[in-house]
ZAMARGU-4260 file (C-alpha; in steps of 0.2 Angstrom, whole numbers, plus 5000, padded with zeros to 4 digits):
<rodrens>
0) 5074/5086/5128 | 5057/5079/5134 | 5041/5080/5126 | 5027/5088/5135 | 5010/5078/5136
5) 5002/5089/5122 | 5016/5084/5109 | 5014/5066/5114 | 4996/5065/5112 | 4998/5074/5094
10) 5011/5061/5089 | 5001/5047/5096 | 4985/5054/5086 | 4995/5056/5070 | 5001/5037/5071
15) 4984/5032/5074 | 4977/5041/5058 | 4991/5034/5048 | 4986/5016/5054 | 4968/5019/5052
20) 4971/5025/5033 | 4982/5009/5029 | 4967/4998/5037 | 4956/5007/5026 | 4966/5004/5009
25) 4965/4984/5012 | 4954/4975/5000 | 4940/4965/5008 | 4943/4948/5012 | 4936/4935/5000
30) 4943/4918/5005 | 4932/4903/5008 | 4937/4903/5027 | 4933/4921/5028 | 4917/4921/5020
35) 4909/4904/5027 | 4905/4898/5045 | 4917/4886/5054 | 4914/4868/5049 | 4903/4873/5032
40) 4893/4859/5027 | 4895/4847/5042 | 4885/4843/5056 | 4897/4853/5067 | 4892/4869/5058
45) 4885/4882/5070 | 4872/4889/5057 | 4860/4876/5055 | 4855/4882/5037 | 4873/4875/5031
50) 4873/4858/5039 | 4871/4843/5029
</rodrens>
């Protein structure tokens, strides 16, 4: 039996809502690499405030 377009859209929407809920539950990232710019503390750092 084939699904019509309304059933497909409803199923896709339900999957998207489940995925969004799963992403919203994840804790914020607090690792060093996620909270600081690349090459932090070197002359290559893109943010001038953090260059040494």
